[in-house]
Backbone as JSON Lines, residues from 0, in Angstrom:
{"i":0,"aa":"X","n":[7.98,-11.54,-9.81],"ca":[7.59,-10.75,-10.96],"c":[7.53,-11.66,-12.18]}
{"i":1,"aa":"X","n":[6.49,-11.46,-12.98],"ca":[6.36,-12.25,-14.2],"c":[7.46,-11.91,-15.2]}
{"i":2,"aa":"X","n":[7.87,-12.89,-15.95],"ca":[8.85,-12.7,-17.01],"c":[8.27,-13.24,-18.31]}
{"i":3,"aa":"X","n":[8.56,-12.55,-19.4],"ca":[8.09,-12.98,-20.72],"c":[8.58,-14.39,-20.99]}
{"i":4,"aa":"X","n":[7.72,-15.28,-21.5],"ca":[6.37,-15.1,-22.04],"c":[5.24,-15.48,-21.08]}
{"i":5,"aa":"X","n":[5.39,-15.25,-19.81],"ca":[4.36,-15.56,-18.81],"c":[3.02,-14.94,-19.24]}
{"i":6,"aa":"X","n":[1.96,-15.75,-19.34],"ca":[0.65,-15.23,-19.79],"c":[0.05,-14.16,-18.87]}
{"i":7,"aa":"X","n":[0.49,-14.08,-17.62],"ca":[-0.03,-13.05,-16.71],"c":[0.24,-11.66,-17.28]}
{"i":8,"aa":"X","n":[1.3,-11.52,-18.04],"ca":[1.68,-10.22,-18.6],"c":[0.72,-9.76,-19.69]}
{"i":9,"aa":"X","n":[-0.06,-10.67,-20.22],"ca":[-1.0,-10.35,-21.31],"c":[-2.41,-10.1,-20.81]}
{"i":10,"aa":"X","n":[-2.62,-10.24,-19.52],"ca":[-3.96,-10.08,-18.96],"c":[-4.15,-8.65,-18.47]}
{"i":11,"aa":"X","n":[-5.17,-7.94,-18.98],"ca":[-5.45,-6.59,-18.46],"c":[-5.81,-6.66,-16.98]}
{"i":12,"aa":"X","n":[-5.35,-5.68,-16.23],"ca":[-5.6,-5.63,-14.78],"c":[-7.06,-5.26,-14.51]}
{"i":13,"aa":"X","n":[-7.54,-5.68,-13.36],"ca":[-8.9,-5.39,-12.93],"c":[-8.92,-4.11,-12.1]}
{"i":14,"aa":"X","n":[-9.9,-3.26,-12.37],"ca":[-10.05,-2.03,-11.58],"c":[-10.29,-2.38,-10.12]}
{"i":15,"aa":"X","n":[-9.77,-1.53,-9.25],"ca":[-9.95,-1.7,-7.82],"c":[-11.15,-0.84,-7.43]}
{"i":16,"aa":"X","n":[-12.24,-1.45,-6.92],"ca":[-13.43,-0.65,-6.58],"c":[-13.08,0.48,-5.61]}
{"i":17,"aa":"X","n":[-13.55,1.69,-5.94],"ca":[-13.2,2.86,-5.15],"c":[-13.61,2.7,-3.68]}
{"i":18,"aa":"X","n":[-14.78,2.11,-3.43],"ca":[-15.2,1.94,-2.04],"c":[-14.31,0.94,-1.3]}
{"i":19,"aa":"X","n":[-13.73,-0.02,-2.03],"ca":[-12.84,-1.0,-1.41],"c":[-11.51,-0.36,-0.99]}
{"i":20,"aa":"X","n":[-11.12,0.71,-1.68],"ca":[-9.88,1.4,-1.33],"c":[-9.98,1.91,0.11]}
{"i":21,"aa":"X","n":[-11.12,2.49,0.42],"ca":[-11.31,3.04,1.77],"c":[-11.6,1.96,2.81]}
{"i":22,"aa":"X","n":[-12.19,0.84,2.37],"ca":[-12.54,-0.24,3.3],"c":[-11.33,-1.05,3.74]}
{"i":23,"aa":"X","n":[-10.35,-1.19,2.83],"ca":[-9.2,-2.06,3.13],"c":[-7.88,-1.36,2.86]}
{"i":24,"aa":"X","n":[-7.57,-0.31,3.62],"ca":[-6.33,0.43,3.36],"c":[-5.07,-0.41,3.59]}
{"i":25,"aa":"X","n":[-5.15,-1.42,4.46],"ca":[-3.98,-2.26,4.72],"c":[-3.6,-3.05,3.46]}
{"i":26,"aa":"X","n":[-4.6,-3.53,2.73],"ca":[-4.33,-4.26,1.49],"c":[-3.56,-3.37,0.52]}
{"i":27,"aa":"X","n":[-4.03,-2.13,0.34],"ca":[-3.34,-1.22,-0.57],"c":[-1.95,-0.86,-0.07]}
{"i":28,"aa":"X","n":[-1.79,-0.72,1.22],"ca":[-0.47,-0.44,1.78],"c":[0.49,-1.59,1.47]}
{"i":29,"aa":"X","n":[0.02,-2.82,1.64],"ca":[0.86,-3.99,1.34],"c":[1.23,-4.06,-0.14]}
{"i":30,"aa":"X","n":[0.23,-3.82,-1.01],"ca":[0.49,-3.85,-2.45],"c":[1.46,-2.74,-2.83]}
{"i":31,"aa":"X","n":[1.23,-1.53,-2.31],"ca":[2.08,-0.4,-2.67],"c":[3.52,-0.63,-2.18]}
{"i":32,"aa":"X","n":[3.69,-1.15,-0.99],"ca":[5.04,-1.42,-0.49],"c":[5.74,-2.48,-1.34]}
{"i":33,"aa":"X","n":[4.99,-3.5,-1.76],"ca":[5.55,-4.56,-2.62],"c":[5.99,-3.98,-3.96]}
{"i":34,"aa":"X","n":[5.15,-3.12,-4.55],"ca":[5.51,-2.52,-5.84],"c":[6.76,-1.66,-5.72]}
{"i":35,"aa":"X","n":[6.79,-0.8,-4.72],"ca":[7.94,0.09,-4.54],"c":[9.22,-0.73,-4.32]}
{"i":36,"aa":"X","n":[9.14,-1.72,-3.46],"ca":[10.3,-2.56,-3.16],"c":[10.78,-3.31,-4.4]}
{"i":37,"aa":"X","n":[9.85,-3.92,-5.13],"ca":[10.22,-4.68,-6.33],"c":[10.83,-3.78,-7.39]}
{"i":38,"aa":"X","n":[10.24,-2.59,-7.59],"ca":[10.78,-1.65,-8.58],"c":[12.2,-1.26,-8.21]}
{"i":39,"aa":"X","n":[12.42,-0.93,-6.97],"ca":[13.74,-0.47,-6.54],"c":[14.77,-1.59,-6.55]}
{"i":40,"aa":"X","n":[14.36,-2.79,-6.19],"ca":[15.3,-3.92,-6.23],"c":[15.75,-4.21,-7.65]}
{"i":41,"aa":"X","n":[14.89,-3.88,-8.62],"ca":[15.2,-4.15,-10.02],"c":[15.65,-2.91,-10.79]}
{"i":42,"aa":"X","n":[15.84,-1.79,-10.09],"ca":[16.29,-0.56,-10.74],"c":[15.29,0.01,-11.73]}
{"i":43,"aa":"X","n":[14.0,-0.19,-11.46],"ca":[12.95,0.25,-12.39],"c":[12.47,1.65,-12.06]}
{"i":44,"aa":"X","n":[12.13,2.4,-13.08],"ca":[11.52,3.73,-12.93],"c":[10.06,3.57,-12.49]}
{"i":45,"aa":"X","n":[9.44,2.49,-12.94],"ca":[8.04,2.25,-12.6],"c":[7.71,0.78,-12.66]}
{"i":46,"aa":"X","n":[6.5,0.46,-12.18],"ca":[6.06,-0.93,-12.17],"c":[4.54,-0.95,-12.06]}
{"i":47,"aa":"X","n":[3.92,-1.87,-12.78],"ca":[2.48,-2.09,-12.68],"c":[2.25,-3.32,-11.8]}
{"i":48,"aa":"X","n":[1.22,-3.27,-10.97],"ca":[0.91,-4.39,-10.08],"c":[0.74,-5.68,-10.89]}
{"i":49,"aa":"X","n":[0.17,-5.56,-12.05],"ca":[-0.08,-6.71,-12.92],"c":[1.22,-7.45,-13.24]}
{"i":50,"aa":"X","n":[2.35,-6.75,-13.35],"ca":[3.63,-7.39,-13.62],"c":[4.06,-8.31,-12.49]}
{"i":51,"aa":"X","n":[3.57,-8.02,-11.29],"ca":[3.91,-8.81,-10.1],"c":[2.87,-9.88,-9.83]}
{"i":52,"aa":"X","n":[1.96,-10.1,-10.77],"ca":[0.92,-11.1,-10.58],"c":[-0.19,-10.65,-9.66]}
{"i":53,"aa":"X","n":[-0.3,-9.34,-9.41],"ca":[-1.35,-8.8,-8.56],"c":[-2.41,-8.18,-9.47]}
{"i":54,"aa":"X","n":[-3.59,-8.77,-9.48],"ca":[-4.63,-8.33,-10.41],"c":[-5.36,-7.1,-9.87]}
{"i":55,"aa":"X","n":[-4.65,-5.99,-9.88],"ca":[-5.18,-4.7,-9.45],"c":[-4.63,-3.65,-10.41]}
{"i":56,"aa":"X","n":[-5.48,-2.76,-10.87],"ca":[-5.03,-1.69,-11.74],"c":[-4.33,-0.63,-10.9]}
{"i":57,"aa":"X","n":[-3.0,-0.77,-10.81],"ca":[-2.21,0.12,-9.97],"c":[-0.8,0.24,-10.55]}
{"i":58,"aa":"X","n":[-0.31,1.48,-10.58],"ca":[1.02,1.77,-11.12],"c":[1.83,2.5,-10.06]}
{"i":59,"aa":"X","n":[3.1,2.16,-9.99],"ca":[4.06,2.88,-9.15],"c":[5.07,3.56,-10.05]}
{"i":60,"aa":"X","n":[5.33,4.85,-9.82],"ca":[6.4,5.56,-10.5],"c":[7.36,6.09,-9.44]}
{"i":61,"aa":"X","n":[8.63,5.81,-9.63],"ca":[9.65,6.29,-8.7],"c":[10.2,7.59,-9.26]}
{"i":62,"aa":"X","n":[9.81,8.68,-8.67],"ca":[10.17,9.98,-9.19],"c":[11.59,10.36,-8.78]}
{"i":63,"aa":"X","n":[12.18,11.3,-9.52],"ca":[13.53,11.75,-9.19],"c":[13.61,12.27,-7.76]}
{"i":64,"aa":"X","n":[14.76,12.19,-7.18],"ca":[14.93,12.7,-5.82],"c":[15.62,11.69,-4.94]}
{"i":65,"aa":"X","n":[16.85,11.34,-5.28],"ca":[17.6,10.41,-4.45],"c":[18.06,11.12,-3.19]}
{"i":66,"aa":"X","n":[17.97,10.4,-2.1],"ca":[18.47,10.96,-0.84],"c":[19.93,10.56,-0.69]}
{"i":67,"aa":"X","n":[20.63,11.16,0.27],"ca":[22.05,10.92,0.48],"c":[22.48,9.49,0.27]}
{"i":68,"aa":"X","n":[23.58,9.3,-0.45],"ca":[24.13,7.97,-0.68],"c":[23.37,7.17,-1.71]}
{"i":69,"aa":"X","n":[22.42,7.79,-2.42],"ca":[21.67,7.1,-3.45],"c":[20.58,6.2,-2.9]}
{"i":70,"aa":"X","n":[20.27,6.29,-1.62],"ca":[19.23,5.46,-1.02],"c":[17.91,6.21,-1.07]}
{"i":71,"aa":"X","n":[16.89,5.59,-1.65],"ca":[15.57,6.21,-1.71],"c":[14.73,5.67,-0.57]}
{"i":72,"aa":"X","n":[14.17,6.54,0.2],"ca":[13.34,6.15,1.34],"c":[11.91,6.6,1.07]}
{"i":73,"aa":"X","n":[10.97,5.66,1.11],"ca":[9.57,6.04,0.84],"c":[9.45,6.67,-0.52]}
{"i":74,"aa":"X","n":[8.46,7.53,-0.65],"ca":[8.32,8.31,-1.87],"c":[7.8,7.53,-3.05]}
{"i":75,"aa":"X","n":[7.88,8.18,-4.18],"ca":[7.29,7.65,-5.39],"c":[5.81,7.98,-5.41]}
{"i":76,"aa":"X","n":[5.17,7.68,-6.52],"ca":[3.74,7.96,-6.68],"c":[3.0,6.69,-7.04]}
{"i":77,"aa":"X","n":[1.82,6.56,-6.47],"ca":[0.95,5.42,-6.76],"c":[-0.3,5.92,-7.47]}
{"i":78,"aa":"X","n":[-0.68,5.21,-8.52],"ca":[-1.85,5.56,-9.32],"c":[-2.77,4.35,-9.34]}
{"i":79,"aa":"X","n":[-3.91,4.44,-8.69],"ca":[-4.88,3.34,-8.67],"c":[-5.94,3.64,-9.72]}
{"i":80,"aa":"X","n":[-6.3,2.63,-10.5],"ca":[-7.26,2.79,-11.6],"c":[-6.86,3.96,-12.5]}
{"i":81,"aa":"X","n":[-5.61,3.98,-12.97],"ca":[-5.13,5.12,-13.75],"c":[-5.75,5.18,-15.15]}
{"i":82,"aa":"X","n":[-5.96,6.39,-15.61],"ca":[-6.45,6.59,-16.97],"c":[-5.95,7.93,-17.48]}
{"i":83,"aa":"X","n":[-5.7,7.97,-18.77],"ca":[-5.27,9.21,-19.41],"c":[-6.52,9.96,-19.84]}
{"i":84,"aa":"X","n":[-6.65,11.21,-19.43],"ca":[-7.83,12.0,-19.79],"c":[-7.51,13.1,-20.81]}
{"i":85,"aa":"X","n":[-6.21,13.37,-21.0],"ca":[-5.8,14.35,-22.02],"c":[-4.38,14.01,-22.45]}
{"i":86,"aa":"X","n":[-4.15,14.16,-23.74],"ca":[-2.83,13.89,-24.31],"c":[-2.33,15.12,-25.06]}
{"i":87,"aa":"X","n":[-1.02,15.21,-25.21],"ca":[-0.47,16.27,-26.05],"c":[-0.84,15.97,-27.51]}
{"i":88,"aa":"X","n":[-0.79,16.98,-28.38],"ca":[-1.12,16.73,-29.78],"c":[-0.21,15.66,-30.39]}
{"i":89,"aa":"X","n":[-0.74,14.94,-31.34],"ca":[0.01,13.84,-31.95],"c":[1.34,14.29,-32.52]}
{"i":90,"aa":"X","n":[1.39,15.5,-33.07],"ca":[2.65,15.98,-33.66],"c":[3.73,16.26,-32.6]}
{"i":91,"aa":"X","n":[3.34,16.27,-31.33],"ca":[4.31,16.47,-30.25],"c":[4.79,15.16,-29.62]}
{"i":92,"aa":"X","n":[4.41,14.03,-30.2],"ca":[4.85,12.75,-29.65],"c":[6.38,12.65,-29.73]}
{"i":93,"aa":"X","n":[6.96,11.93,-28.78],"ca":[8.42,11.77,-28.68],"c":[8.81,10.33,-28.97]}
{"i":94,"aa":"X","n":[9.97,10.18,-29.57],"ca":[10.54,8.86,-29.84],"c":[11.42,8.47,-28.66]}
{"i":95,"aa":"X","n":[11.22,7.26,-28.16],"ca":[11.99,6.76,-27.02],"c":[12.53,5.37,-27.37]}
{"i":96,"aa":"X","n":[13.7,5.06,-26.86],"ca":[14.24,3.69,-26.88],"c":[13.91,3.13,-25.51]}
{"i":97,"aa":"X","n":[13.17,2.02,-25.47],"ca":[12.76,1.46,-24.19],"c":[13.22,0.02,-24.03]}
{"i":98,"aa":"X","n":[13.45,-0.31,-22.79],"ca":[13.69,-1.68,-22.33],"c":[12.59,-2.0,-21.35]}
{"i":99,"aa":"X","n":[12.5,-3.27,-20.99],"ca":[11.46,-3.67,-20.05],"c":[11.99,-4.81,-19.18]}
{"i":100,"aa":"X","n":[11.73,-4.71,-17.89],"ca":[12.19,-5.72,-16.94],"c":[11.71,-7.12,-17.26]}
{"i":101,"aa":"X","n":[10.52,-7.23,-17.84],"ca":[9.94,-8.55,-18.04],"c":[10.42,-9.22,-19.33]}
{"i":102,"aa":"X","n":[11.12,-8.48,-20.17],"ca":[11.6,-9.0,-21.45],"c":[13.08,-9.34,-21.36]}
{"i":103,"aa":"X","n":[13.59,-10.11,-22.33],"ca":[15.03,-10.39,-22.34],"c":[15.81,-9.07,-22.31]}
{"i":104,"aa":"X","n":[16.89,-9.0,-21.54],"ca":[17.63,-7.75,-21.37],"c":[18.18,-7.16,-22.67]}
{"i":105,"aa":"X","n":[18.38,-8.0,-23.68],"ca":[18.93,-7.51,-24.95],"c":[17.88,-6.81,-25.8]}
{"i":106,"aa":"X","n":[16.6,-6.97,-25.46],"ca":[15.54,-6.42,-26.31],"c":[15.3,-4.94,-26.01]}
{"i":107,"aa":"X","n":[15.38,-4.13,-27.06],"ca":[14.99,-2.72,-26.96],"c":[13.98,-2.45,-28.07]}
{"i":108,"aa":"X","n":[13.11,-1.49,-27.8],"ca":[12.1,-1.12,-28.79],"c":[12.09,0.39,-28.94]}
{"i":109,"aa":"X","n":[11.93,0.84,-30.16],"ca":[11.74,2.25,-30.43],"c":[10.24,2.49,-30.44]}
{"i":110,"aa":"X","n":[9.79,3.35,-29.54],"ca":[8.35,3.59,-29.39],"c":[8.05,5.08,-29.44]}
{"i":111,"aa":"X","n":[6.83,5.4,-29.82],"ca":[6.33,6.77,-29.78],"c":[5.46,6.91,-28.54]}
{"i":112,"aa":"X","n":[5.68,7.97,-27.79],"ca":[4.89,8.25,-26.59],"c":[4.49,9.72,-26.6]}
{"i":113,"aa":"X","n":[3.35,9.99,-25.98],"ca":[2.92,11.38,-25.84],"c":[3.91,12.13,-24.97]}
{"i":114,"aa":"X","n":[4.2,13.37,-25.34],"ca":[5.14,14.2,-24.58],"c":[4.54,14.58,-23.23]}
{"i":115,"aa":"X","n":[3.22,14.77,-23.19],"ca":[2.52,15.17,-21.98],"c":[1.22,14.4,-21.88]}
{"i":116,"aa":"X","n":[0.89,13.93,-20.69],"ca":[-0.41,13.3,-20.45],"c":[-0.99,13.85,-19.15]}
{"i":117,"aa":"X","n":[-2.29,14.06,-19.18],"ca":[-2.99,14.38,-17.93],"c":[-3.69,13.1,-17.51]}
{"i":118,"aa":"X","n":[-3.47,12.7,-16.27],"ca":[-4.01,11.44,-15.79],"c":[-4.99,11.66,-14.64]}
{"i":119,"aa":"X","n":[-5.96,10.79,-14.6],"ca":[-6.92,10.75,-13.49],"c":[-6.72,9.4,-12.81]}
{"i":120,"aa":"X","n":[-6.78,9.39,-11.49],"ca":[-6.52,8.17,-10.74],"c":[-7.04,8.35,-9.32]}
{"i":121,"aa":"X","n":[-7.05,7.26,-8.58],"ca":[-7.33,7.34,-7.15],"c":[-6.0,7.19,-6.42]}
{"i":122,"aa":"X","n":[-5.85,7.94,-5.34],"ca":[-4.65,7.79,-4.53],"c":[-4.88,6.7,-3.48]}
{"i":123,"aa":"X","n":[-3.92,6.5,-2.61],"ca":[-4.02,5.43,-1.61],"c":[-5.11,5.67,-0.58]}
{"i":124,"aa":"X","n":[-5.64,6.88,-0.53],"ca":[-6.74,7.2,0.39],"c":[-8.1,7.11,-0.31]}
{"i":125,"aa":"X","n":[-8.1,6.77,-1.61],"ca":[-9.35,6.64,-2.35],"c":[-9.87,7.93,-2.93]}
{"i":126,"aa":"X","n":[-9.05,8.98,-2.89],"ca":[-9.46,10.27,-3.44],"c":[-9.12,10.33,-4.92]}
{"i":127,"aa":"X","n":[-10.04,10.85,-5.73],"ca":[-9.78,11.03,-7.15],"c":[-8.89,12.23,-7.35]}
{"i":128,"aa":"X","n":[-7.82,12.04,-8.1],"ca":[-6.83,13.08,-8.34],"c":[-6.56,13.22,-9.83]}
{"i":129,"aa":"X","n":[-6.01,14.36,-10.2],"ca":[-5.56,14.62,-11.57],"c":[-4.12,15.1,-11.49]}
{"i":130,"aa":"X","n":[-3.34,14.7,-12.48],"ca":[-1.95,15.13,-12.49],"c":[-1.46,15.18,-13.93]}
{"i":131,"aa":"X","n":[-0.66,16.18,-14.24],"ca":[-0.06,16.3,-15.56],"c":[1.38,15.81,-15.47]}
{"i":132,"aa":"X","n":[1.72,14.89,-16.37],"ca":[3.06,14.31,-16.41],"c":[3.73,14.69,-17.72]}
{"i":133,"aa":"X","n":[5.01,15.02,-17.66],"ca":[5.77,15.43,-18.84],"c":[7.08,14.65,-18.9]}
{"i":134,"aa":"X","n":[7.63,14.59,-20.1],"ca":[8.96,14.01,-20.28],"c":[9.05,12.56,-19.83]}
{"i":135,"aa":"X","n":[10.11,12.26,-19.06],"ca":[10.36,10.88,-18.61],"c":[9.22,10.33,-17.78]}
{"i":136,"aa":"X","n":[8.61,11.14,-16.92],"ca":[7.49,10.63,-16.12],"c":[6.3,10.28,-17.01]}
{"i":137,"aa":"X","n":[6.04,11.08,-18.05],"ca":[4.96,10.78,-18.99],"c":[5.27,9.47,-19.73]}
{"i":138,"aa":"X","n":[6.52,9.33,-20.16],"ca":[6.92,8.1,-20.86],"c":[6.75,6.88,-19.97]}
{"i":139,"aa":"X","n":[7.29,6.98,-18.75],"ca":[7.22,5.84,-17.83],"c":[5.77,5.49,-17.49]}
{"i":140,"aa":"X","n":[4.94,6.5,-17.29],"ca":[3.53,6.24,-16.98],"c":[2.87,5.48,-18.14]}
{"i":141,"aa":"X","n":[3.11,5.93,-19.37],"ca":[2.5,5.26,-20.53],"c":[3.01,3.83,-20.68]}
{"i":142,"aa":"X","n":[4.28,3.61,-20.39],"ca":[4.85,2.26,-20.44],"c":[4.14,1.36,-19.42]}
{"i":143,"aa":"X","n":[3.98,1.86,-18.2],"ca":[3.33,1.06,-17.15],"c":[1.83,0.91,-17.42]}
{"i":144,"aa":"X","n":[1.2,1.91,-17.99],"ca":[-0.22,1.79,-18.35],"c":[-0.4,0.72,-19.42]}
{"i":145,"aa":"X","n":[0.57,0.6,-20.33],"ca":[0.53,-0.5,-21.3],"c":[0.5,-1.84,-20.55]}
{"i":146,"aa":"X","n":[1.38,-2.01,-19.57],"ca":[1.38,-3.25,-18.78],"c":[0.02,-3.46,-18.13]}
{"i":147,"aa":"X","n":[-0.55,-2.41,-17.6],"ca":[-1.85,-2.47,-16.94],"c":[-2.92,-2.99,-17.91]}
{"i":148,"aa":"X","n":[-2.73,-2.74,-19.19],"ca":[-3.67,-3.16,-20.24],"c":[-3.26,-4.48,-20.91]}
{"i":149,"aa":"X","n":[-2.14,-5.09,-20.45],"ca":[-1.69,-6.35,-21.04],"c":[-0.87,-6.17,-22.31]}
{"i":150,"aa":"X","n":[-0.33,-4.99,-22.49],"ca":[0.47,-4.67,-23.68],"c":[1.94,-4.57,-23.27]}
{"i":151,"aa":"X","n":[2.81,-5.09,-24.13],"ca":[4.26,-5.03,-23.9],"c":[4.91,-4.2,-25.0]}
{"i":152,"aa":"X","n":[6.15,-3.78,-24.79],"ca":[6.8,-2.98,-25.84],"c":[7.01,-3.78,-27.12]}
{"i":153,"aa":"X","n":[7.0,-5.1,-27.05],"ca":[7.1,-5.9,-28.28],"c":[5.9,-5.65,-29.18]}
{"i":154,"aa":"X","n":[4.8,-5.18,-28.61],"ca":[3.6,-4.89,-29.4],"c":[3.72,-3.56,-30.15]}
{"i":155,"aa":"X","n":[4.73,-2.79,-29.83],"ca":[4.95,-1.51,-30.5],"c":[5.87,-1.65,-31.71]}
{"i":156,"aa":"X","n":[6.44,-2.84,-31.92],"ca":[7.41,-3.02,-33.0],"c":[6.87,-3.94,-34.09]}
{"i":157,"aa":"X","n":[7.51,-3.86,-35.25],"ca":[7.11,-4.69,-36.38],"c":[7.66,-6.11,-36.23]}
{"i":158,"aa":"X","n":[7.14,-7.0,-37.04],"ca":[7.65,-8.37,-37.04],"c":[9.12,-8.42,-37.45]}
{"i":159,"aa":"X","n":[9.53,-7.52,-38.34],"ca":[10.93,-7.5,-38.76],"c":[11.85,-7.27,-37.57]}
{"i":160,"aa":"X","n":[11.46,-6.35,-36.69],"ca":[12.28,-6.08,-35.5],"c":[12.28,-7.29,-34.56]}
{"i":161,"aa":"X","n":[11.16,-7.98,-34.46],"ca":[11.11,-9.18,-33.61],"c":[12.0,-10.27,-34.18]}
{"i":162,"aa":"X","n":[11.97,-10.43,-35.5],"ca":[12.79,-11.46,-36.14],"c":[14.27,-11.18,-35.93]}
{"i":163,"aa":"X","n":[14.65,-9.9,-35.99],"ca":[16.05,-9.55,-35.77],"c":[16.46,-9.89,-34.34]}
{"i":164,"aa":"X","n":[15.53,-9.82,-33.4],"ca":[15.83,-10.13,-32.0],"c":[15.98,-11.63,-31.79]}
{"i":165,"aa":"X","n":[14.96,-12.37,-32.25],"ca":[14.97,-13.8,-31.95],"c":[13.86,-14.51,-32.71]}
{"i":166,"aa":"X","n":[14.2,-15.63,-33.3],"ca":[13.2,-16.44,-33.99],"c":[12.17,-16.96,-32.97]}
{"i":167,"aa":"X","n":[12.65,-17.29,-31.77],"ca":[11.76,-17.78,-30.72],"c":[10.76,-16.7,-30.32]}
{"i":168,"aa":"X","n":[11.25,-15.46,-30.14],"ca":[10.36,-14.37,-29.77],"c":[9.32,-14.14,-30.85]}
{"i":169,"aa":"X","n":[9.75,-14.15,-32.09],"ca":[8.81,-13.94,-33.2],"c":[7.75,-15.03,-33.21]}
{"i":170,"aa":"X","n":[8.16,-16.27,-33.02],"ca":[7.21,-17.39,-33.05],"c":[6.19,-17.26,-31.92]}
{"i":171,"aa":"X","n":[6.64,-16.91,-30.73],"ca":[5.74,-16.78,-29.58],"c":[4.8,-15.6,-29.76]}
{"i":172,"aa":"X","n":[5.31,-14.49,-30.29],"ca":[4.52,-13.26,-30.4],"c":[3.65,-13.21,-31.65]}
{"i":173,"aa":"X","n":[3.87,-14.12,-32.6],"ca":[3.16,-14.06,-33.88],"c":[1.64,-14.09,-33.71]}
{"i":174,"aa":"X","n":[1.14,-15.01,-32.92],"ca":[-0.3,-15.14,-32.76],"c":[-0.86,-13.93,-32.0]}
{"i":175,"aa":"X","n":[-1.7,-13.16,-32.66],"ca":[-2.34,-12.0,-32.04],"c":[-1.52,-10.72,-32.06]}
{"i":176,"aa":"X","n":[-0.32,-10.77,-32.69],"ca":[0.54,-9.58,-32.68],"c":[-0.13,-8.38,-33.35]}
{"i":177,"aa":"X","n":[-0.77,-8.61,-34.48],"ca":[-1.4,-7.5,-35.2],"c":[-2.47,-6.8,-34.35]}
{"i":178,"aa":"X","n":[-3.28,-7.58,-33.64],"ca":[-4.32,-7.0,-32.79],"c":[-3.7,-6.25,-31.61]}
{"i":179,"aa":"X","n":[-2.66,-6.83,-31.0],"ca":[-2.0,-6.16,-29.87],"c":[-1.29,-4.9,-30.34]}
{"i":180,"aa":"X","n":[-0.73,-4.94,-31.54],"ca":[-0.06,-3.75,-32.08],"c":[-1.09,-2.64,-32.29]}
{"i":181,"aa":"X","n":[-2.26,-2.99,-32.76],"ca":[-3.32,-2.0,-32.93],"c":[-3.7,-1.37,-31.6]}
{"i":182,"aa":"X","n":[-3.82,-2.2,-30.54],"ca":[-4.11,-1.67,-29.2],"c":[-2.96,-0.78,-28.7]}
{"i":183,"aa":"X","n":[-1.73,-1.18,-28.97],"ca":[-0.58,-0.42,-28.5],"c":[-0.56,0.98,-29.1]}
{"i":184,"aa":"X","n":[-1.03,1.12,-30.33],"ca":[-0.99,2.41,-30.99],"c":[-2.24,3.25,-30.8]}
{"i":185,"aa":"X","n":[-3.24,2.73,-30.1],"ca":[-4.42,3.54,-29.82],"c":[-4.06,4.66,-28.87]}
{"i":186,"aa":"X","n":[-4.58,5.81,-29.13],"ca":[-4.35,6.95,-28.23],"c":[-5.65,7.19,-27.48]}
{"i":187,"aa":"X","n":[-6.09,6.18,-26.76],"ca":[-7.36,6.22,-26.06],"c":[-7.35,7.21,-24.9]}
{"i":188,"aa":"X","n":[-8.53,7.63,-24.54],"ca":[-8.73,8.45,-23.34],"c":[-9.73,7.73,-22.46]}
{"i":189,"aa":"X","n":[-9.53,7.86,-21.16],"ca":[-10.5,7.28,-20.23],"c":[-10.16,5.94,-19.7]}
């Protein structure tokens, strides 16, 4: 898995052609198993393929539902070529404190996320699906979609917050921060 400041984390993921999903199901099975395993080994709620150096627009979310003894078997949701098609009104946005596996463990960011998002995506069989996510799942999806677009939670914070964290982080993030921050705050659809 990439770790900050690895440039792979800044590269937007490439869409997976829908016809290729059906042509090569083994490839998607391998990628999905890798994402699920990596997320669980790191205690993550979700993971984008791009974080693992896999240039495919794909997100894994590990949904609630631990089985006996805290062991999760299978499960979770995979979103291929994910996009938000509807958002809750701006006045319903929620404030979250977030951490990120790829950033230094001491770094936290206060971010605004939509309370509810409706997403369109392809499943592992190549079928187009729609799903409404709320609360923590909506937050986690938006966090992973940021990764899919090459955006990190550091792009949601001001330079003052970066300086309080680390002079090194501020220096590395300075170039292009304003543009990335603008992208981070876009409430795009599609």
